[in-house]
MARTORNU-42258 format. One record per residue: residue number from 1; z negated, x negated, y negated of N, C-alpha, C in turn. Coordinates in nm, 3 decimals, always signed. Each point is the difference from the previous one (the first is absolute). Example, Ala and Ser with C-alpha at 12.3 -4.5 7.8 and 13.67 -1.06 7.14 Angstrom:
2
n,n.zz,n.xx,n.yy,ca.zz,ca.xx,ca.yy,c.zz,c.xx,c.yy
1,-0.780,-1.319,+0.569,+0.000,+0.089,-0.119,+0.000,-0.090,-0.120
2,+0.072,+0.035,-0.105,-0.006,-0.082,-0.119,-0.073,+0.077,-0.109
This chain:
263
n,n.zz,n.xx,n.yy,ca.zz,ca.xx,ca.yy,c.zz,c.xx,c.yy
1,-1.099,-0.678,+2.007,-0.109,+0.047,+0.085,-0.101,-0.112,+0.021
2,-0.128,+0.030,-0.024,-0.104,-0.101,+0.016,-0.018,-0.033,+0.148
3,-0.017,-0.127,+0.029,-0.019,-0.045,+0.136,-0.141,+0.032,+0.045
4,-0.014,+0.059,+0.118,-0.131,+0.025,+0.058,-0.012,-0.079,+0.130
5,-0.123,-0.039,+0.031,-0.025,-0.079,+0.119,-0.084,+0.080,+0.098
6,+0.024,-0.022,+0.128,-0.071,+0.069,+0.107,-0.097,-0.099,+0.064
7,-0.130,+0.010,-0.029,-0.095,-0.097,+0.055,+0.000,-0.005,+0.153
8,+0.011,+0.117,+0.064,-0.003,+0.003,+0.146,+0.119,-0.075,+0.058
9,+0.119,+0.024,-0.055,+0.119,-0.070,+0.047,-0.011,-0.148,-0.028
10,-0.050,-0.035,-0.119,-0.014,-0.141,-0.036,-0.091,-0.073,+0.098
11,-0.101,+0.068,+0.052,-0.097,-0.065,+0.088,+0.051,-0.018,+0.142
12,+0.123,+0.047,+0.029,+0.063,-0.034,+0.127,+0.012,-0.152,+0.007
13,-0.041,-0.059,+0.112,-0.001,-0.145,+0.015,-0.094,-0.065,-0.103
14,-0.113,+0.065,-0.026,-0.093,-0.052,-0.100,-0.051,-0.138,+0.036
15,-0.022,-0.027,+0.128,-0.050,-0.132,+0.039,+0.101,-0.109,-0.034
16,+0.128,+0.027,+0.029,+0.103,-0.099,-0.030,+0.014,-0.020,-0.151
17,-0.004,+0.109,-0.075,+0.012,-0.010,-0.145,-0.121,-0.071,-0.061
18,-0.115,+0.010,+0.067,-0.121,-0.058,-0.055,-0.015,-0.150,+0.021
19,+0.072,-0.057,+0.094,-0.016,-0.143,+0.030,+0.023,-0.088,-0.123
20,+0.106,+0.022,-0.078,+0.018,-0.086,-0.118,-0.115,+0.010,-0.099
21,-0.057,+0.118,-0.018,-0.113,+0.018,-0.091,-0.117,-0.086,+0.045
22,-0.030,+0.004,+0.128,-0.112,-0.078,+0.054,+0.024,-0.149,-0.023
23,+0.121,-0.046,+0.023,+0.029,-0.142,-0.016,+0.002,-0.041,-0.147
24,+0.041,+0.092,-0.087,-0.004,-0.028,-0.143,-0.144,-0.015,-0.048
25,-0.084,+0.096,+0.035,-0.139,-0.002,-0.047,-0.075,-0.120,+0.057
26,+0.038,-0.044,+0.120,-0.067,-0.116,+0.060,+0.019,-0.127,-0.082
27,+0.103,-0.004,-0.083,+0.027,-0.120,-0.080,-0.067,+0.008,-0.139
28,-0.074,+0.106,-0.025,-0.074,+0.012,-0.126,-0.139,-0.061,+0.021
29,-0.033,-0.100,-0.081,-0.125,-0.073,+0.021,-0.119,+0.053,-0.075
30,+0.010,+0.116,-0.061,-0.112,+0.055,-0.076,-0.119,+0.026,+0.093
31,-0.119,-0.040,-0.043,-0.119,+0.016,+0.083,-0.079,+0.125,-0.036
32,-0.025,+0.023,-0.127,-0.081,+0.115,-0.040,+0.057,+0.063,-0.127
33,+0.123,+0.054,+0.008,+0.057,+0.062,-0.120,-0.074,+0.127,-0.037
34,-0.001,+0.030,-0.130,-0.064,+0.122,-0.047,+0.097,+0.117,+0.002
35,+0.127,-0.027,-0.033,+0.099,+0.107,-0.008,+0.125,-0.040,+0.079
36,+0.045,+0.091,+0.084,+0.119,-0.022,+0.083,+0.090,+0.122,-0.018
37,+0.127,-0.022,-0.030,+0.094,+0.110,-0.022,+0.117,-0.015,+0.096
38,+0.033,+0.110,+0.066,+0.117,+0.008,+0.088,+0.107,+0.079,-0.075
39,+0.100,-0.071,-0.050,+0.102,+0.058,-0.087,+0.120,+0.044,+0.086
40,+0.009,+0.132,+0.023,+0.099,+0.053,+0.093,-0.065,+0.021,+0.135
41,-0.113,+0.071,-0.001,-0.087,+0.008,+0.118,+0.051,+0.093,+0.108
42,+0.100,+0.086,-0.030,+0.048,+0.093,+0.100,-0.113,+0.093,+0.046
43,-0.008,+0.029,+0.130,-0.100,+0.096,+0.048,-0.139,-0.060,+0.016
44,-0.022,-0.124,-0.042,-0.133,-0.057,-0.003,-0.050,-0.060,+0.129
45,+0.079,+0.006,+0.107,-0.048,-0.054,+0.128,-0.024,-0.150,-0.007
46,+0.078,-0.070,-0.082,-0.019,-0.145,-0.013,-0.100,-0.034,-0.110
47,-0.010,+0.084,-0.100,-0.100,-0.022,-0.106,-0.140,-0.007,+0.060
48,-0.024,+0.078,+0.102,-0.134,-0.001,+0.061,-0.032,-0.135,+0.063
49,+0.102,-0.078,+0.036,-0.024,-0.135,+0.050,-0.056,-0.090,-0.110
50,+0.037,+0.029,-0.125,-0.055,-0.077,-0.111,-0.148,+0.029,-0.018
51,-0.040,+0.124,+0.025,-0.143,+0.035,-0.004,-0.075,-0.077,+0.108
52,+0.060,-0.010,+0.118,-0.064,-0.074,+0.109,-0.010,-0.148,-0.033
53,+0.104,-0.054,-0.063,+0.003,-0.144,-0.031,-0.103,-0.033,-0.110
54,-0.009,+0.085,-0.102,-0.090,-0.027,-0.113,-0.089,+0.123,-0.024
55,-0.101,+0.021,+0.083,-0.081,+0.122,-0.009,-0.078,+0.012,-0.130
56,-0.020,-0.110,-0.072,-0.072,+0.008,-0.125,+0.088,+0.027,-0.121
57,+0.130,+0.010,+0.021,+0.093,+0.018,-0.112,+0.027,+0.148,-0.026
58,+0.043,+0.028,-0.122,+0.055,+0.132,-0.033,+0.149,-0.006,+0.034
59,+0.039,+0.075,+0.100,+0.138,+0.000,+0.048,+0.070,+0.126,-0.049
60,+0.114,-0.018,-0.064,+0.070,+0.113,-0.061,+0.147,-0.005,+0.042
61,+0.052,+0.111,+0.050,+0.139,+0.010,+0.040,+0.081,+0.083,-0.098
62,+0.120,-0.046,-0.030,+0.088,+0.070,-0.093,+0.137,+0.018,+0.064
63,+0.059,+0.115,-0.022,+0.135,+0.026,+0.052,+0.066,+0.104,-0.089
64,+0.133,-0.008,-0.011,+0.072,+0.097,-0.084,+0.023,+0.133,+0.070
65,-0.027,+0.006,+0.131,+0.024,+0.121,+0.077,-0.126,+0.086,+0.010
66,+0.000,+0.121,-0.056,-0.116,+0.088,+0.016,-0.030,+0.032,+0.146
67,+0.106,+0.011,+0.082,-0.020,+0.031,+0.142,-0.077,-0.113,+0.069
68,+0.035,-0.124,-0.032,-0.070,-0.113,+0.060,-0.146,-0.005,-0.046
69,-0.024,+0.023,-0.129,-0.136,-0.007,-0.050,-0.085,+0.113,+0.057
70,+0.058,+0.117,+0.017,-0.075,+0.110,+0.063,-0.044,-0.038,+0.140
71,+0.091,-0.064,+0.077,-0.034,-0.042,+0.135,-0.108,-0.110,-0.005
72,+0.012,-0.094,-0.093,-0.098,-0.108,-0.009,-0.138,+0.053,-0.034
73,-0.007,+0.095,-0.092,-0.130,+0.056,-0.039,-0.066,+0.078,+0.112
74,+0.079,+0.053,+0.092,-0.055,+0.078,+0.110,-0.083,-0.085,+0.095
75,+0.024,-0.130,+0.001,-0.077,-0.092,+0.084,-0.020,-0.127,-0.081
76,-0.076,+0.011,-0.108,-0.008,-0.107,-0.100,-0.060,-0.128,+0.056
77,-0.097,+0.011,+0.090,-0.055,-0.119,+0.063,-0.066,-0.098,-0.096
78,-0.057,+0.050,-0.109,-0.069,-0.088,-0.092,+0.083,-0.045,-0.118
79,+0.128,+0.032,-0.003,+0.087,-0.032,-0.113,+0.021,+0.124,-0.087
80,+0.048,-0.022,-0.121,+0.040,+0.110,-0.088,+0.150,-0.009,-0.023
81,+0.062,+0.113,-0.037,+0.145,+0.005,-0.009,+0.045,+0.080,-0.121
82,+0.113,-0.042,-0.057,+0.060,+0.073,-0.111,+0.153,-0.012,+0.007
83,+0.067,+0.101,-0.056,+0.145,-0.006,-0.019,+0.028,-0.085,-0.124
84,+0.088,-0.098,+0.013,+0.033,-0.087,-0.113,+0.134,-0.066,+0.025
85,+0.065,-0.038,-0.108,+0.126,-0.072,+0.003,-0.029,-0.147,-0.025
86,+0.031,-0.084,+0.096,-0.035,-0.142,-0.013,+0.068,-0.066,-0.120
87,+0.108,+0.058,-0.048,+0.070,-0.058,-0.115,-0.081,+0.013,-0.128
88,-0.086,+0.098,-0.008,-0.079,+0.022,-0.122,-0.149,-0.012,+0.023
89,-0.042,-0.025,+0.124,-0.142,-0.009,+0.031,-0.067,-0.116,-0.071
90,-0.115,+0.028,-0.060,-0.081,-0.103,-0.063,-0.147,+0.033,+0.028
91,-0.073,-0.090,+0.063,-0.143,+0.026,+0.025,-0.080,-0.018,-0.128
92,-0.120,+0.058,-0.002,-0.088,-0.018,-0.116,-0.042,-0.145,-0.015
93,-0.020,-0.066,+0.111,-0.035,-0.142,+0.002,+0.086,-0.070,+0.105
94,+0.031,-0.129,-0.019,+0.074,-0.073,+0.104,-0.070,+0.009,+0.135
95,+0.078,+0.007,+0.106,-0.054,+0.017,+0.135,-0.007,-0.135,+0.071
96,-0.083,-0.007,+0.101,-0.017,-0.126,+0.073,+0.106,-0.020,+0.108
97,+0.040,+0.109,+0.065,+0.104,-0.006,+0.103,+0.097,+0.115,-0.023
98,+0.128,-0.033,-0.011,+0.104,+0.102,-0.017,+0.101,-0.018,+0.114
99,+0.013,+0.103,+0.082,+0.088,-0.003,+0.116,+0.112,+0.101,-0.019
100,+0.122,-0.040,+0.031,+0.113,+0.093,-0.001,+0.082,-0.024,+0.127
101,-0.009,+0.091,+0.092,+0.060,-0.017,+0.132,+0.116,+0.097,+0.020
102,+0.121,-0.052,+0.020,+0.118,+0.082,+0.030,+0.021,+0.110,-0.103
103,-0.010,-0.037,-0.127,+0.014,+0.095,-0.110,+0.101,-0.046,-0.104
104,-0.007,-0.125,-0.040,+0.081,-0.048,-0.111,+0.150,+0.010,+0.027
105,+0.040,+0.003,+0.127,+0.143,+0.009,+0.031,+0.062,+0.129,-0.052
106,-0.082,+0.101,-0.030,+0.051,+0.127,-0.052,+0.015,+0.000,-0.152
107,-0.046,-0.106,-0.065,+0.001,-0.005,-0.146,+0.115,-0.089,-0.047
108,+0.101,+0.056,-0.066,+0.110,-0.083,-0.050,-0.053,-0.108,-0.094
109,+0.058,-0.119,+0.010,-0.039,-0.112,-0.087,-0.150,-0.028,+0.009
110,-0.053,+0.006,+0.121,-0.145,-0.017,+0.011,-0.047,-0.142,-0.029
111,+0.090,-0.097,+0.002,-0.041,-0.135,-0.038,-0.054,-0.002,-0.143
112,+0.055,+0.085,-0.084,-0.046,+0.005,-0.139,-0.143,+0.050,-0.012
113,-0.050,+0.068,+0.104,-0.136,+0.052,-0.004,-0.105,-0.102,+0.041
114,+0.041,-0.105,+0.068,-0.098,-0.092,+0.058,-0.087,-0.069,-0.105
115,+0.056,-0.049,-0.112,-0.089,-0.058,-0.101,-0.105,+0.099,-0.050
116,+0.040,+0.124,-0.020,-0.095,+0.101,-0.045,-0.106,+0.030,+0.103
117,+0.037,-0.001,+0.128,-0.100,+0.021,+0.105,-0.099,-0.116,+0.004
118,+0.049,-0.122,-0.017,-0.092,-0.114,-0.005,-0.098,+0.014,-0.116
119,+0.046,+0.057,-0.110,-0.087,+0.019,-0.116,-0.116,+0.096,+0.031
120,+0.018,+0.084,+0.102,-0.106,+0.097,+0.034,-0.102,-0.060,+0.097
121,+0.018,-0.128,+0.036,-0.090,-0.067,+0.095,-0.094,-0.091,-0.078
122,-0.128,+0.007,+0.035,-0.101,-0.081,-0.069,+0.016,-0.148,+0.034
123,-0.056,-0.086,-0.085,-0.005,-0.143,+0.030,-0.067,-0.022,+0.135
124,+0.060,-0.085,+0.082,-0.051,-0.024,+0.134,+0.042,+0.105,+0.101
125,+0.077,+0.100,-0.046,+0.039,+0.111,+0.088,+0.129,-0.026,+0.075
126,+0.042,+0.104,+0.074,+0.111,-0.012,+0.094,+0.097,+0.116,-0.017
127,+0.129,-0.033,+0.001,+0.108,+0.099,+0.010,+0.074,-0.026,+0.130
128,+0.012,+0.101,+0.085,+0.066,-0.015,+0.129,+0.102,+0.111,+0.017
129,+0.122,-0.038,+0.037,+0.105,+0.101,+0.018,+0.080,-0.030,+0.126
130,+0.056,+0.107,+0.055,+0.091,-0.009,+0.114,+0.112,+0.099,-0.021
131,+0.123,-0.043,+0.024,+0.116,+0.089,-0.009,+0.089,-0.021,+0.122
132,+0.062,+0.106,+0.049,+0.099,-0.017,+0.106,+0.117,-0.087,-0.049
133,+0.054,-0.078,+0.091,+0.115,-0.083,-0.033,+0.113,+0.021,+0.099
134,+0.013,+0.123,+0.049,+0.093,+0.029,+0.109,+0.117,+0.087,-0.043
135,+0.036,-0.003,-0.128,+0.096,+0.098,-0.050,+0.144,-0.032,+0.036
136,+0.024,-0.113,+0.063,+0.133,-0.031,+0.053,+0.010,+0.030,+0.149
137,-0.104,+0.058,+0.057,+0.001,+0.035,+0.142,+0.073,+0.133,+0.022
138,+0.046,+0.025,+0.124,+0.074,+0.124,+0.028,-0.074,+0.127,-0.041
139,-0.132,+0.002,+0.009,-0.075,+0.120,-0.034,+0.023,+0.044,-0.143
140,+0.033,-0.095,-0.088,+0.030,+0.033,-0.140,+0.150,+0.003,-0.027
141,+0.071,-0.097,+0.055,+0.144,-0.008,-0.026,+0.071,+0.125,+0.052
142,-0.034,+0.044,+0.120,+0.065,+0.119,+0.056,-0.027,+0.124,-0.083
143,-0.122,+0.013,-0.050,-0.032,+0.114,-0.085,+0.081,-0.003,-0.130
144,+0.005,-0.115,-0.063,+0.075,-0.010,-0.126,+0.148,+0.029,+0.022
145,+0.057,-0.057,+0.107,+0.142,+0.021,+0.026,+0.030,+0.147,+0.029
146,-0.084,+0.063,+0.080,+0.022,+0.141,+0.033,-0.015,+0.087,-0.124
147,-0.098,-0.032,-0.084,-0.024,+0.081,-0.119,+0.114,-0.009,-0.101
148,+0.081,-0.105,+0.008,+0.112,-0.016,-0.093,+0.121,+0.083,+0.041
149,-0.004,+0.062,+0.117,+0.114,+0.077,+0.050,-0.014,+0.147,-0.041
150,+0.115,+0.067,-0.004,-0.001,+0.145,-0.019,-0.046,+0.065,+0.131
151,-0.072,+0.109,-0.008,-0.035,+0.079,-0.118,-0.136,-0.037,-0.060
152,-0.059,-0.114,+0.042,-0.135,-0.032,-0.041,-0.008,-0.064,-0.138
153,+0.102,-0.077,-0.035,-0.009,-0.087,-0.117,-0.036,+0.074,-0.128
154,+0.059,+0.116,-0.022,-0.024,+0.070,-0.126,-0.144,+0.047,-0.015
155,-0.071,+0.012,+0.111,-0.137,+0.051,-0.005,-0.103,-0.112,-0.013
156,+0.033,-0.120,+0.043,-0.099,-0.107,+0.003,+0.024,-0.103,-0.109
157,+0.099,+0.024,-0.083,+0.029,-0.095,-0.109,-0.123,-0.013,-0.090
158,-0.045,-0.123,-0.019,-0.113,-0.025,-0.089,-0.138,+0.008,+0.065
159,-0.008,+0.024,+0.131,-0.131,+0.005,+0.064,-0.060,-0.140,+0.005
160,-0.131,-0.004,+0.015,-0.070,-0.128,+0.001,+0.033,-0.079,+0.125
161,+0.020,-0.130,-0.019,+0.021,-0.092,+0.111,-0.100,-0.115,-0.013
162,-0.075,-0.030,+0.104,-0.094,-0.112,-0.008,+0.074,-0.133,-0.005
163,-0.061,-0.099,-0.065,+0.060,-0.133,-0.009,-0.110,-0.102,-0.025
164,+0.023,-0.122,+0.046,-0.098,-0.106,-0.021,+0.074,-0.132,-0.020
165,-0.077,-0.110,-0.011,+0.056,-0.130,-0.031,-0.047,-0.102,+0.103
166,+0.056,-0.121,-0.010,-0.035,-0.106,+0.094,-0.135,-0.061,-0.038
167,-0.065,-0.068,+0.093,-0.133,-0.056,-0.029,-0.003,-0.095,-0.119
168,+0.103,-0.082,-0.017,+0.000,-0.096,-0.111,-0.007,+0.073,-0.134
169,+0.071,+0.111,-0.011,-0.001,+0.075,-0.125,-0.139,+0.052,-0.034
170,-0.070,+0.056,+0.099,-0.136,+0.047,-0.026,-0.092,-0.117,-0.038
171,+0.016,-0.110,+0.069,-0.082,-0.118,-0.033,+0.021,-0.041,-0.145
172,+0.125,-0.012,-0.039,+0.030,-0.053,-0.132,-0.045,+0.095,-0.111
173,+0.018,+0.130,+0.020,-0.042,+0.096,-0.102,-0.152,-0.002,-0.016
174,-0.074,+0.001,+0.110,-0.146,+0.000,-0.007,-0.052,-0.133,-0.055
175,+0.061,-0.111,+0.042,-0.045,-0.131,-0.048,+0.020,-0.012,-0.150
176,+0.113,+0.047,-0.049,+0.027,-0.007,-0.144,-0.094,+0.092,-0.078
177,-0.022,+0.120,+0.054,-0.083,+0.098,-0.072,-0.145,-0.044,-0.007
178,-0.048,-0.072,+0.101,-0.140,-0.037,+0.004,-0.029,-0.145,-0.028
179,+0.100,-0.072,-0.046,-0.017,-0.145,-0.018,-0.116,-0.033,-0.094
180,-0.009,+0.070,-0.113,-0.105,-0.031,-0.097,-0.138,+0.038,+0.048
181,-0.006,+0.079,+0.108,-0.130,+0.041,+0.055,-0.031,-0.075,+0.130
182,+0.074,-0.106,+0.027,-0.028,-0.083,+0.117,+0.025,+0.068,+0.132
183,+0.106,+0.078,+0.007,+0.027,+0.077,+0.122,+0.044,-0.090,+0.114
184,-0.042,+0.035,+0.120,+0.050,-0.059,+0.124,+0.073,+0.110,+0.077
185,+0.123,-0.027,+0.042,+0.084,+0.102,+0.062,+0.032,-0.038,+0.143
186,-0.020,+0.093,+0.090,+0.029,-0.017,+0.142,+0.101,+0.108,+0.039
187,+0.119,-0.040,+0.042,+0.105,+0.096,+0.035,+0.054,-0.035,+0.139
188,+0.025,+0.101,+0.080,+0.056,-0.023,+0.132,+0.076,+0.123,+0.046
189,+0.071,-0.012,+0.109,+0.070,+0.114,+0.059,-0.022,+0.002,+0.150
190,+0.005,+0.119,+0.056,-0.017,+0.020,+0.144,+0.099,+0.104,+0.047
191,+0.062,-0.023,+0.114,+0.082,+0.103,+0.063,-0.074,+0.050,+0.123
192,-0.041,+0.125,-0.005,-0.066,+0.063,+0.114,+0.107,+0.054,+0.095
193,-0.033,+0.004,+0.126,+0.086,+0.066,+0.098,-0.080,+0.117,+0.057
194,+0.021,+0.116,-0.060,-0.075,+0.119,+0.040,+0.058,+0.058,+0.127
195,-0.085,+0.029,+0.095,+0.039,+0.061,+0.126,-0.031,+0.150,-0.012
196,+0.106,+0.080,-0.012,-0.015,+0.142,-0.027,+0.031,+0.083,+0.126
197,-0.065,+0.115,+0.006,+0.022,+0.093,+0.112,+0.017,+0.140,-0.055
198,+0.052,+0.087,+0.085,+0.017,+0.139,-0.041,+0.145,+0.030,-0.032
199,+0.030,+0.129,-0.025,+0.138,+0.039,-0.029,+0.043,-0.049,-0.139
200,+0.116,-0.065,-0.005,+0.059,-0.047,-0.126,-0.105,-0.069,-0.087
201,-0.064,-0.105,+0.047,-0.115,-0.056,-0.071,+0.038,-0.067,-0.133
202,+0.118,-0.060,-0.009,+0.037,-0.065,-0.127,+0.024,+0.106,-0.107
203,+0.063,+0.110,+0.038,+0.016,+0.110,-0.096,-0.136,+0.054,-0.041
204,-0.093,+0.014,+0.095,-0.134,+0.048,-0.034,-0.066,-0.094,-0.099
205,+0.023,-0.130,+0.016,-0.058,-0.099,-0.091,+0.060,+0.014,-0.140
206,+0.132,-0.009,-0.010,+0.062,-0.009,-0.133,+0.001,+0.134,-0.073
207,-0.002,+0.111,+0.073,+0.006,+0.131,-0.067,-0.129,+0.030,-0.074
208,-0.108,-0.071,+0.031,-0.124,+0.018,-0.072,-0.015,-0.093,-0.118
209,+0.093,-0.096,-0.014,-0.014,-0.098,-0.109,+0.135,-0.020,-0.069
210,+0.074,-0.104,+0.040,+0.119,-0.040,-0.073,+0.110,+0.104,-0.009
211,+0.014,+0.083,+0.103,+0.106,+0.101,+0.000,-0.043,+0.132,-0.063
212,-0.128,+0.013,-0.032,-0.049,+0.131,-0.045,+0.068,+0.049,-0.128
213,+0.020,-0.083,-0.104,+0.067,+0.052,-0.119,+0.140,+0.054,+0.029
214,+0.074,-0.069,+0.087,+0.134,+0.047,+0.035,-0.007,+0.134,+0.072
215,-0.087,+0.009,+0.099,-0.010,+0.124,+0.077,-0.046,+0.116,-0.086
216,-0.093,-0.025,-0.090,-0.053,+0.108,-0.082,+0.103,+0.050,-0.102
217,+0.092,-0.088,-0.039,+0.100,+0.039,-0.100,+0.109,+0.090,+0.057
218,+0.016,+0.002,+0.131,+0.108,+0.077,+0.062,-0.037,+0.147,+0.018
219,+0.095,+0.090,-0.018,-0.024,+0.141,+0.036,-0.034,+0.012,+0.148
220,-0.070,+0.107,+0.036,-0.049,+0.013,+0.136,+0.109,-0.014,+0.105
221,+0.113,+0.065,-0.022,+0.105,-0.003,+0.102,+0.059,-0.139,+0.015
222,+0.022,-0.068,-0.113,+0.053,-0.135,+0.007,-0.102,-0.100,+0.054
223,-0.128,+0.026,-0.027,-0.102,-0.090,+0.051,+0.003,-0.003,+0.152
224,+0.019,+0.115,+0.062,+0.007,+0.004,+0.146,+0.116,-0.084,+0.050
225,+0.116,+0.013,-0.063,+0.116,-0.079,+0.041,-0.024,-0.149,-0.023
226,-0.058,-0.034,-0.116,-0.026,-0.140,-0.031,-0.097,-0.060,+0.100
227,-0.107,+0.072,+0.030,-0.098,-0.052,+0.095,+0.063,-0.022,+0.137
228,+0.089,+0.091,+0.043,+0.063,-0.017,+0.129,+0.088,-0.125,+0.002
229,+0.082,-0.017,-0.103,+0.086,-0.118,-0.006,-0.082,-0.128,-0.013
230,-0.101,+0.003,-0.085,-0.081,-0.118,-0.023,-0.076,-0.040,+0.126
231,-0.054,+0.098,+0.069,-0.072,-0.029,+0.123,+0.091,-0.063,+0.104
232,+0.124,+0.048,+0.011,+0.095,-0.057,+0.095,+0.030,-0.146,-0.034
233,+0.022,-0.027,-0.127,+0.027,-0.137,-0.043,-0.118,-0.092,+0.027
234,-0.121,+0.050,-0.027,-0.118,-0.082,+0.024,-0.020,-0.028,+0.148
235,+0.028,+0.098,+0.084,-0.019,-0.020,+0.144,+0.099,-0.102,+0.054
236,+0.116,-0.013,-0.064,+0.095,-0.103,+0.040,-0.043,-0.138,-0.049
237,-0.056,-0.005,-0.122,-0.043,-0.128,-0.056,-0.129,-0.050,+0.063
238,-0.085,+0.095,+0.044,-0.128,-0.034,+0.060,-0.009,+0.070,+0.135
239,+0.065,-0.052,+0.101,+0.008,+0.071,+0.128,-0.134,+0.003,+0.074
240,-0.016,+0.104,+0.080,-0.118,+0.010,+0.085,+0.012,-0.098,+0.116
241,-0.105,-0.075,+0.023,+0.000,-0.101,+0.106,-0.036,+0.064,+0.134
242,+0.013,-0.078,+0.106,-0.024,+0.052,+0.134,-0.141,+0.055,+0.018
243,-0.096,-0.055,-0.076,-0.139,+0.046,+0.013,-0.031,+0.117,-0.092
244,+0.103,+0.054,-0.067,-0.019,+0.115,-0.087,-0.041,-0.033,-0.142
245,-0.009,-0.127,-0.033,-0.041,-0.039,-0.135,+0.122,-0.030,-0.086
246,-0.024,+0.000,-0.131,+0.101,-0.039,-0.098,-0.062,-0.108,-0.088
247,+0.072,-0.109,-0.023,-0.051,-0.111,-0.081,+0.053,+0.012,-0.143
248,-0.092,-0.006,-0.095,+0.035,+0.010,-0.142,-0.047,-0.125,-0.073
249,+0.091,-0.095,-0.029,-0.039,-0.115,-0.082,-0.025,+0.046,-0.144
250,-0.106,-0.052,-0.060,-0.037,+0.045,-0.135,-0.056,-0.119,-0.078
251,+0.076,-0.045,-0.098,-0.041,-0.114,-0.083,-0.082,+0.050,-0.119
252,-0.106,-0.073,-0.032,-0.084,+0.034,-0.115,-0.033,-0.127,-0.079
253,-0.016,+0.017,-0.131,-0.029,-0.111,-0.091,-0.138,+0.023,-0.060
254,-0.082,-0.105,-0.001,-0.138,+0.007,-0.046,-0.020,-0.098,-0.115
255,-0.089,+0.036,-0.092,-0.038,-0.091,-0.108,-0.144,+0.025,-0.037
256,-0.078,-0.108,-0.013,-0.138,+0.007,-0.045,-0.017,-0.097,-0.116
257,-0.047,+0.050,-0.112,-0.025,-0.081,-0.118,-0.150,-0.003,-0.029
258,-0.057,-0.119,-0.009,-0.142,-0.017,-0.030,-0.011,-0.062,-0.139
259,-0.062,+0.072,-0.090,-0.014,-0.046,-0.137,-0.119,-0.093,-0.016
260,+0.012,-0.095,-0.092,-0.112,-0.088,-0.029,-0.118,+0.077,-0.057
261,-0.117,-0.063,+0.001,-0.122,+0.070,-0.043,-0.022,-0.005,-0.149
262,+0.093,-0.056,-0.074,-0.010,-0.001,-0.145,-0.080,-0.116,-0.056
263,-0.052,-0.086,+0.087,-0.081,-0.113,-0.048,+0.088,-0.116,-0.044
C-alpha cells in the first residue's frame, strides 16, 4: 500500500517543526541566488520562507507526496511546486541553493545520494540539509517495540522507518564529495526541548510523521488498538507536568556545504 501524507495533521505543531528550517536557512550565505530548490517541501509552509529570504530568486518546491504538493499549490506564495522523487530528480541547470529539510531520513542509504545532490549545485552554490537525530528516543523505540509484537507484527513488516547518521558522517561524506570543488562544510547538532500542550501531544506529533507508515499499514481495527497502547506508553515516557505541558526533547543534525566558485 502506497504511503499517503496528511498535510493538515503534519502541520500540527508547525511552529515547532519549522524552527530547524529557519536555523538551517540562516546559515546559508547566498546573497542573490537565481534558483532555489526545496527538496522535500511538504505542504510548502516553509518553502514560502525561502521566497521571503530571496525575493528575486525562482523558488521551486518538490515532494514525492501528491497530497503535500496539492496543499502547497493552494497557497503557493510566489513559489512553484511539482511532485518528484529526490532520488531521481535532476534540474535542467545546476541550482544556486538546494535545501532538504527533514526529508532524507526517509530515504534508505541516503548518504549515497549526497555526492549526486552536490553535483546539482552550481559553482559558488549551497547545499543545506537537516535530518532528525532522535531515533533512539522513546517516541521511536516504543513504537518499534510495540510493532514487533503480535498481532501487529505481521501487518507492519517492511514498512518504512526513518534513520539518520551522526554529524561527523555527514561532514566526511560532503567534504569528500566536494573536495575537488573547494567545498566548505559546516555541520552541527541541536537538541530542542519542545513544550507541547493538548491531549496526547507526543502521539499527535509522531502520528503525523515518524509513526505514520506503521499506523497506515495496520487494518482499521488493529490500528485503534495500537494507537491506544502506543498512546499509553508515550504518556508514561513523556508525563504531563503540573502546568499541563509535556516536554519533548528532539535532536536534529544540520549540514551546510558551500561550493567554491570554480575560479
